[in-house]
N, C-alpha and C positions, 0 to 999 in steps of 0.2 A: 153489820148484816142487819137488814131492816127487821124495825120492833114485829111487825105482823110475824115476821117468819118466827123469829124468836118464839112467838105467843104458839104457833104452830106446834113448834117442837116440844117447847115447854107441856100443852096442854095435850100432847097426845101420849106425852111417858107418863104423867100424872092420871091420866084416864085409866092408863093401863096398870097403874101401880098406885096407888094412893098414898103408900107410906114413903114414895119418893119423889119429895117437891125440889125441884132442878131450879125453880123460879129464881135466887139469888144468883147461880152460875151464868157465867157467861158463854155462851155458845158460839163455837167457830165452825164453818163449813169446812169439812175434813178434804173434801175433794176441791174446792177451790184453794184450800190453802196448799194441798198438795202442788197444785199443777202451778204455784206462785214459786213455791221453793222448789219445784223441779226445773222449772225456767231459771231460776238463779245459777241453779248447777250446771246445766245447760251452755251458760253465758260465758261463766267462767271456766268451764272447762274448754271449752271452744277458743276464748282468746288465749289459752298456754299451747291447745294443739295448732292453731293457726300462726304462732311465733318461734314453733318445734321447740316449747320447754317440756321439759320431763315433768309428770304430776310427781313423780317419787319425788322432786325437790320442795315440794309442798305439801303444807296440811291444809285443809280448809277449816276453818273452824265457825262453826254458826253457832248464834247466841237466840235465845227465845227470852222475851224480857215482856213484865206484864201479862204473864198467866196464869196466875194464881185464881183457882175458884175457876177455869174456863175447861169446857171441854169441847174435844169435836163430836159433832153430830153427821150422819153420814145420811141423805136422801135414799131411801130404798123403796122398790115402788111394793112391798106389801107386809110393810112395816118390820122389817128383820132388825136394823138398826134399834129400833126402838123395843121389840122383843129381847134383844142381846141385852139391855140396859138394864130392863126389867124383872131378867129372869136371873142374868150373872150377877154382873154388879154395875154400879154407874163409874166410869170412869172418867176423872178430872183431875187438873195437874192442881197438885198442893203449894205448890210453889209460886214465888213471883217470878222467880228467873233460877232458869234451867242451866245447870254448869255446861260449859261448851263443849259442844259433841265436834269429835275430829274426827273427819274419813281420814282414815289409814290411807299411805301413799300405794298406791297400785299401777301399774302399768294401764295406759289409756290411750284409745286410737279411735279412730273415727266410725270405727266397726261398733266397739264395745260402749261409746259414749253416753249414748241412750241407757244402757241397761244400769251402768256404773251413777249415771244421774237418779235413775230411777230409785237407786238402791238408797242411794246417798238422802235424797228426799224423805223415803219412807222412816227410815234409820232416825230421821229429825223428829218425826212427828209421832213414831210408835211409843218408845220407851216414855217420855213426857207425861205422855196422856194417858197410861197404863195398858197401851194395847199390845197383845202380842203379833209378831210380822203377819202371820195366818190370817187373825182376825182382821187387822187394817188393810190387807187385801182386798179380802172378803167382801169387807165395805164398800172399798175406792172402788172396786169391778162393779158391784152393782150400781152406784155410781155413773159409772163410764159406760154402763147399759142405757141406764134412766136417760143420763144426757146425750148417747147416739139415736135414742129412738126421738127426740126432740129435735136435733143437730146432725141427722146423718151425712152433713156434708165435713162435719165434724170443727165448723167457723162457727165459733160462738162468741158473745162477752158475756161477762160476770151479769150486766142488766139484763140480756136476753135469758141468762140460766137460770136468775130469778123468776122473771116474768114466767117462763114458759112451763119451766121446772114445778113451781111451789105456785105460783100464780098470785105473786105478790111483788110490789113495784120497789128497787132496790133504791 
């Protein structure tokens, strides 16, 4: 993440709640991370489907490493994420390594692959960073709406995302 973006996020939180100093934490963009993990699941599930291999024969193992004192932030138009963090509690990963999360075997087909992939990606990021699933989806959808305003055709790169949404170079 660009250092300037981390400064913008940190300063927004500190301005709202001076007792909450997050400057020594590592910020991770929850929206971009969700997209990357989502794509990983889609690819894995697509390979299984294309080869007619039932998912019931596999467990998908996901490991998060080097995440101690990291937090997911979400860009929101009206500072909803900053307000949430300042009013509720700051959510971060206290561990450097999160025990592997297993996606339990289930039926998967081309019709439900996107749903199963989205649920799997969400489960990978909620628990390790202290979010309830409804909180996570709320901020994820806020990011999605913000991104859609800047990229109505849904085609964007991380470079464009950071530049247009946050005004910083990646």
